[in-house]
C-alpha positions, 0 to 999 in steps of 0.5 A, a space after each residue: 374810277 378805278 383810279 389810284 390815290 396820287 402819291 406824294 411828291 414830299 415821300 418820292 423816297 422809295 420808288 413810289 408810283 409817279 406814273 397816274 399822277 404825283 400829288 403836290 399838297 402840304 397840309 396847312 399849305 397857303 396861297 401866299 409865300 410861307 413865312 417864319 410863323 406859317 404852319 408849312 412852308 410848302 406856299 403854292 409857288 413852292 408848289 409849281 417850281 415843284 412840279 416843275 422840278 418833277 416835270 424836268 427829273 421825269 423827263 431826264 430819265 426819260 433821255 436816259 431810259 424806258 426801265 422806270 416808266 411804270 415810275 413815271 408819267 409819259 411823256 404827252 401825260 403833261 399837256 394831258 393830264 388834268 391840273 387840280 386845285 384847292 388851296 386859299 382857305 388857309 390864307 383866311 383862317 390865318 388871316 384872320 388871328 391878326 387882322 379884322 374882317 376888312 383887312 382880311 378882305 381887302 388881302 384877297 385880290 392879293 392872294 389871287 393875284 399869286 394863285 394866277 401867278 402860279 396858274 400862268 406859270 403851270 399853263 406856259 409849261 404847257 398845262 392846258 386842264 385845270 379843274 379849280 375848286 373854291 372854299 368851303 364855308 369856314 365859319 362852320 369848322 370847331 376849330 373857328 367856332 371855337 375861337 371866335 364864335 363865343 359870343 352868339 351874335 357872331 354866329 349865322 342861322 347854321 352855328 357858323 362864323 359870319 363874318 369868315 364864312 363873309 370871306 369865303 364867299 367873296 374869296 369865290 366870287 373873286 376866284 370866280 372871275 379869274 377862271 372866267 378871265 383865265 377861260 377867254 384869256 387862254 381859250 386852248 386851256 379848259 378851266 373849269 370852277 368847282 362851287 366846294 362852297 355850295 356842296 358842303 353848306 348844303 351838307 350843312 344845312 341837310 345834314 340828317 337827309 344824307 344821313 348823318 346826325 352831327 354838323 358841326 361837332 368834331 368826330 375826334 377831338 377832346 371836351 364833348 358837347 358842342 364842338 368836342 374841340 380843343 386847340 391845345 390837343 388835337 385828334 391822336 394826342 394824349 396830354 396832360 391838362 389842368 393836371 389829367 391826361 387826355 386823349 384826344 380821341 376819336 368817336 365810334 362812328 364818322 360816318 355820323 359825323 361831317 367833320 373829322 378833326 376840327 378842321 378836316 371832313 370826315 370820309 364820310 362827309 368827303 365821298 358826298 362831296 366827290 359825289 355832288 362834285 361828279 354830277 358835273 352840276 356845281 362846275 362851271 361851265 357845267 360837265 353834266 352832259 359829258 360824264 364819261 362814266 357812270 358812277 355806282 355812289 352810295 348817296 
């Protein structure tokens, strides 16, 4: 598609180019407002507020000068833009550390109410094209299998934690219903829901068909098979564990692995996921008939 990666809003110093868009994502962020113990302070409501700040700043600059046009979106870009969302997995993942499965499931409507609030604010400010990813199979991440899957009876046929995937499925069911509601509520908007869960589950179940050798084990970690994941030491870190110095190093060939570091997917796995998204088959409404480009993808 020949589009550049989006520069991060949080990396705004030094005149990065935001002409083609801006990325408000931040690692570890949740939909629900952050608390003192949160990994990231930049929860969804904050990210939406940062977008409004960005938009106001762009319009302020445009009113004064044309000098910075190559760095900032043109005036009509905000209305034409595609607003993309992939958030909610951290809300579920974090909740399992302090809540029962029933409590996690009961919290989903509250999470989605907060998400809906952000979408409505964006719509009110002129956003019209919404692209919403559902959440992947949370129970298939080594981080969660290591912590919650020590008892084999808690794992499904793929070796994933059943309770976590159940929560993902329920969140997705309710997120799809919300997307449908928004489609009805805003007839002048495009709201597209993408089934990431099915794409990723299919990859993990049929990994060898797509050229992978390890569906679950992390490429970069410590501890070796079956998970190569140790919560005490993150990918790239060197630490003293049990009296000896240990480094969590990357594997020889990350293209053989679906999982990168116990939480995130490898570049090769993301390439596969992207290729599947772009078929249009996993979208509601589907867009296979409207593909504006022919993609040269290796899958």
